[in-house]
C-alpha positions as CSV (number, residue, x, y, z in Angstrom):
1,M,100.0,111.0,77.1
2,A,98.1,113.3,79.5
3,R,99.9,115.1,82.3
4,I,97.8,115.6,85.4
5,A,99.2,116.8,88.8
6,G,102.8,116.5,87.5
7,V,102.3,112.8,86.5
8,N,102.2,111.4,83.0
9,I,99.3,109.0,83.2
10,P,99.3,106.1,80.7
11,S,97.2,106.7,77.6
12,G,96.1,103.2,76.8
13,K,94.3,102.5,80.1
14,R,90.8,103.3,81.2
15,V,90.4,106.7,82.9
16,P,89.8,105.5,86.5
17,I,92.7,103.0,86.3
18,A,95.0,105.7,84.9
19,L,94.1,108.2,87.6
20,T,95.3,105.8,90.3
21,Y,98.9,106.4,89.0
22,I,98.7,109.7,90.8
23,T,99.8,109.5,94.5
24,G,96.8,110.2,96.7
25,I,94.1,108.9,94.3
26,G,92.9,105.4,94.7
27,P,90.1,103.5,92.9
28,T,87.3,105.0,94.9
29,K,88.5,108.6,94.4
30,A,89.1,107.9,90.7
31,D,85.5,106.8,90.3
32,E,84.3,109.9,92.1
33,I,86.4,112.2,89.8
34,C,85.0,110.5,86.7
35,E,81.4,110.9,88.0
36,A,81.9,114.6,89.0
37,V,83.5,115.5,85.7
38,G,81.0,113.5,83.7
39,I,83.4,111.0,82.0
40,E,82.3,107.4,81.5
41,R,84.4,104.9,83.4
42,S,84.8,102.7,80.3
43,R,86.6,105.4,78.2
44,R,90.3,105.4,77.6
45,V,92.7,108.3,78.3
46,N,93.7,108.6,74.7
47,D,90.0,109.1,73.8
48,L,89.6,112.1,76.0
49,S,89.6,115.6,74.5
50,D,91.8,118.3,75.8
51,A,88.8,120.0,77.5
52,E,88.0,116.8,79.4
53,V,91.6,116.4,80.6
54,L,91.5,120.1,81.7
55,K,88.3,119.4,83.6
56,V,89.9,116.5,85.4
57,R,93.0,118.5,86.2
58,E,91.0,121.4,87.6
59,Y,88.8,119.1,89.7
60,I,91.8,117.5,91.2
61,D,93.5,120.8,91.9
62,E,90.4,122.2,93.6
63,N,89.3,119.2,95.7
64,L,92.2,116.9,96.4
65,T,95.7,116.9,98.0
66,V,97.9,114.9,95.7
67,E,101.6,114.1,94.8
68,G,104.2,116.5,96.3
69,D,101.8,118.3,98.6
70,L,100.5,115.1,100.1
71,R,104.0,113.6,100.5
72,R,105.1,116.8,102.2
73,E,102.1,116.8,104.5
74,V,102.7,113.1,105.5
75,Q,106.4,113.9,106.1
76,M,105.6,116.9,108.3
77,N,103.2,114.7,110.3
78,V,105.9,112.1,111.0
79,K,108.4,114.9,111.8
80,R,106.0,116.4,114.3
81,L,105.6,113.1,116.0
82,M,109.4,112.7,116.2
83,D,109.9,116.3,117.5
84,L,107.2,115.7,120.2
85,G,109.1,112.6,121.4
86,C,105.9,110.6,121.7
87,Y,106.0,106.8,121.5
88,R,105.1,106.8,117.8
89,G,107.7,109.4,117.1
90,L,110.4,107.3,118.8
91,R,109.4,104.2,116.8
92,H,109.7,106.3,113.6
93,R,113.1,107.6,114.7
94,R,114.4,104.1,115.4
95,N,113.0,102.6,112.2
96,L,110.8,100.1,114.0
97,P,107.2,99.2,113.4
98,V,104.9,102.0,114.6
99,R,101.6,100.2,115.0
100,G,102.1,97.6,117.6
101,Q,103.5,94.7,115.5
102,R,105.8,92.1,117.1
103,T,109.5,92.7,116.5
104,S,111.2,89.7,118.2
105,T,110.9,87.5,115.1
106,N,109.3,89.5,112.2
107,A,109.4,93.1,111.1
108,R,112.2,92.5,108.6
109,T,110.7,95.0,106.1
110,R,111.0,97.8,108.5
111,K,114.3,96.8,110.3
112,G,116.2,95.7,107.2
113,P,118.2,92.5,106.6
114,A,119.2,90.5,109.7
115,K,122.5,91.3,111.2
116,A,124.6,88.4,112.6
117,I,125.3,88.5,116.3
118,A,128.7,87.1,117.4
119,G,128.6,84.1,119.7
120,K,124.8,83.4,119.4
121,K,124.8,79.8,118.3
122,K,122.0,78.2,120.3
C-alpha cells in the first residue's frame, strides 16, 4: 500500500483512480500527474516501483496543495469571511446556505433536522 501526501492509497486500483483518494486531487489532476510523471493510466498501484511512487509524491509536493494544507487554507478563507462580517460570512456563521439557495422549504442538509414549532398546526 503506497502512502502519498499522508494518505494510504488503495493498491488494487488503477493509478488515476487511486490518486483521487487524496483530498484536492480529482480525476483531471490525477490524469495530469500520471502524464507528467510518465505513468500509463492503465497501470495499477501495486505494479508501481518505489521510484515511480517517489516521483508521484515529489510531483504532488512541488505542484499541488493537498490534504491538511488545503483544508487549512479553505478553513482560513471561511474564517476570514466570518471575521469581515460580510454577507457570506454571516451565512457561514448561522449555518445557512451561502450561495443563494432558498431556505423556506429546503436546505435541510445545511440546517439540520427539522425542529417542531409549538402551535403551528395549519
